[in-house]
C-alpha positions as CSV (number, residue, x, y, z in Angstrom):
1,M,0.0,0.1,-0.1
2,S,1.4,3.2,-1.2
3,N,1.6,6.0,2.1
4,E,2.3,9.1,-0.1
5,R,0.1,12.2,1.1
6,F,0.0,15.4,0.0
7,D,-1.3,17.4,2.7
8,A,-2.4,20.7,2.5
9,P,-1.5,23.4,4.8
10,G,-3.9,24.2,7.4
11,P,-6.1,22.8,9.4
12,S,-7.1,19.8,7.5
13,S,-10.5,18.9,8.8
14,E,-11.7,22.0,7.2
15,Q,-10.3,20.8,3.7
16,P,-12.3,18.1,2.3
17,R,-10.4,14.9,1.8
18,V,-9.4,12.7,-0.7
19,V,-7.9,9.3,-2.1
20,L,-6.4,9.2,-5.3
21,A,-6.1,5.9,-7.4
22,D,-4.0,5.6,-10.6
23,D,-1.3,3.2,-11.5
24,D,1.4,6.0,-12.4
25,P,3.1,7.7,-9.9
26,V,3.5,10.8,-12.3
27,V,0.0,11.3,-12.0
28,H,-0.2,10.7,-8.3
29,S,2.8,13.6,-7.8
30,M,1.0,15.9,-10.5
31,I,-2.4,15.6,-9.3
32,G,-1.4,16.1,-5.6
33,A,0.6,19.0,-6.4
34,Q,-2.5,20.2,-7.8
35,L,-4.7,19.7,-4.9
36,V,-2.3,21.2,-2.2
37,G,-3.9,24.2,-0.4
38,A,-7.7,23.1,-1.3
39,F,-8.0,19.1,-0.5
40,E,-6.0,16.4,2.2
41,C,-4.8,13.7,0.6
42,V,-5.4,10.8,3.1
43,G,-4.0,8.2,0.3
44,V,-2.9,6.9,-2.7
45,A,-3.6,3.8,-4.5
46,C,-2.1,2.1,-7.4
47,D,-4.9,-0.5,-8.6
48,A,-8.5,-0.8,-7.6
49,D,-8.2,-3.0,-4.5
50,E,-5.9,-0.6,-2.9
51,A,-8.3,2.2,-3.7
52,I,-11.5,0.5,-2.1
53,S,-9.3,-0.3,0.6
54,L,-8.1,3.2,1.3
55,V,-11.4,4.6,0.6
56,E,-13.1,2.1,3.3
57,T,-10.8,2.8,5.7
58,H,-10.7,6.7,5.3
59,K,-14.1,7.4,4.2
60,P,-13.1,10.5,2.1
61,D,-14.9,13.0,0.5
62,V,-13.8,12.2,-3.1
63,A,-12.3,9.3,-4.7
64,I,-10.5,10.0,-7.7
65,L,-9.8,6.7,-9.6
66,D,-7.9,6.0,-12.9
67,V,-10.3,4.3,-15.7
68,D,-7.4,1.8,-16.7
69,M,-5.6,0.7,-13.7
70,P,-5.0,-2.6,-12.7
71,G,-7.4,-4.9,-10.6
72,G,-10.4,-4.0,-12.6
73,G,-10.1,-0.4,-13.0
74,A,-12.4,2.6,-12.2
75,L,-15.3,0.1,-13.3
76,R,-15.2,-2.7,-10.7
77,A,-14.1,0.2,-8.1
78,T,-16.8,2.2,-8.6
79,R,-19.1,-0.3,-8.3
80,E,-18.1,-1.8,-5.0
81,L,-17.2,1.9,-3.6
82,H,-21.1,2.9,-5.0
83,I,-22.2,0.2,-2.3
84,R,-19.7,0.0,0.7
85,A,-18.5,4.1,0.8
86,P,-22.0,5.8,-0.4
87,G,-20.7,8.9,1.7
88,T,-17.8,9.2,-0.8
89,A,-18.2,11.0,-4.3
90,I,-16.3,9.1,-7.1
91,V,-14.5,10.9,-10.0
92,I,-13.4,9.2,-12.8
93,L,-10.2,10.2,-14.5
94,S,-8.7,8.8,-17.4
95,A,-6.4,10.1,-20.7
96,D,-9.7,9.2,-23.3
97,E,-13.1,9.6,-23.2
98,Q,-14.9,6.3,-24.6
99,H,-18.3,7.1,-24.7
100,Q,-19.8,3.9,-23.7
101,V,-17.0,3.6,-20.8
102,V,-18.4,6.8,-19.6
103,V,-21.5,5.9,-19.6
104,Q,-20.9,2.5,-17.8
105,L,-19.0,4.7,-15.2
106,M,-22.0,7.1,-14.6
107,A,-24.4,4.2,-14.1
108,S,-22.3,2.7,-11.3
109,G,-22.1,5.5,-9.5
110,A,-19.5,8.1,-10.6
111,V,-20.1,11.6,-10.1
112,T,-18.3,13.2,-12.5
113,Y,-15.5,12.2,-15.5
114,L,-12.3,14.2,-16.0
115,R,-9.6,14.3,-18.5
116,K,-6.1,13.6,-17.7
117,G,-4.2,16.8,-18.0
118,I,-7.1,19.1,-16.3
119,D,-5.1,22.4,-14.9
120,A,-5.2,23.0,-11.3
121,R,-7.9,25.2,-10.8
122,S,-10.5,23.5,-12.5
123,L,-9.8,20.0,-10.8
124,T,-10.3,21.7,-7.8
125,A,-13.4,23.5,-8.8
126,T,-14.9,20.0,-10.4
127,L,-14.0,18.4,-7.4
128,L,-15.6,20.8,-4.7
129,D,-18.4,20.8,-6.9
130,A,-18.4,17.4,-7.4
131,V,-18.5,16.8,-3.5
132,K,-21.5,19.2,-3.1
133,A,-23.6,17.9,-5.7
134,H,-23.2,14.3,-4.0
135,R,-24.0,15.3,-0.9
136,E,-27.1,17.2,-2.0
137,L,-28.0,13.8,-3.6
138,R,-27.2,11.7,-1.1
139,N,-29.4,14.3,1.4
140,D,-32.2,14.0,-1.1
141,A,-32.1,10.5,-1.3
142,V,-32.3,10.1,2.7
143,A,-34.9,12.6,2.7
144,A,-37.7,11.4,0.2
145,P,-38.2,8.3,2.3
146,A,-38.3,10.3,5.2
147,A,-41.4,12.5,3.8
148,G,-43.0,9.5,2.4
149,G,-40.9,9.2,-1.0
150,P,-41.4,11.5,-3.8
151,A,-44.3,13.5,-4.7
152,A,-46.4,12.2,-7.4
């Protein structure tokens, strides 16, 4: 298990927590550097199994998953994390956008899909939006049954 951390300065409790999963150490470094100051990186994984384990252990606000990492890639990790860690927003990161893959990932529980090479400002804004949207969707899902279900 990789113990790399990219801690941002300041009180980490105020920052959203992230797990980054990609089999390329260069991507770990680049994304980690882009997130400094906005997110606390609580774990870095190199494959789907490690990503699932880290997310279950650390319960981050968001998990960034590479489409093509070993162990079943983002599709397997997304399907499992959607069930095992429903409080974590899942964001997919890839070098290409094959329509069928994007549709499968979104249907499996991913909140959004990003291309590798995204600039730091856009990455941070998109991740913050993903965390907010995921929380709102979860709150709505919890409130609907409590209120007697959706209105007809």
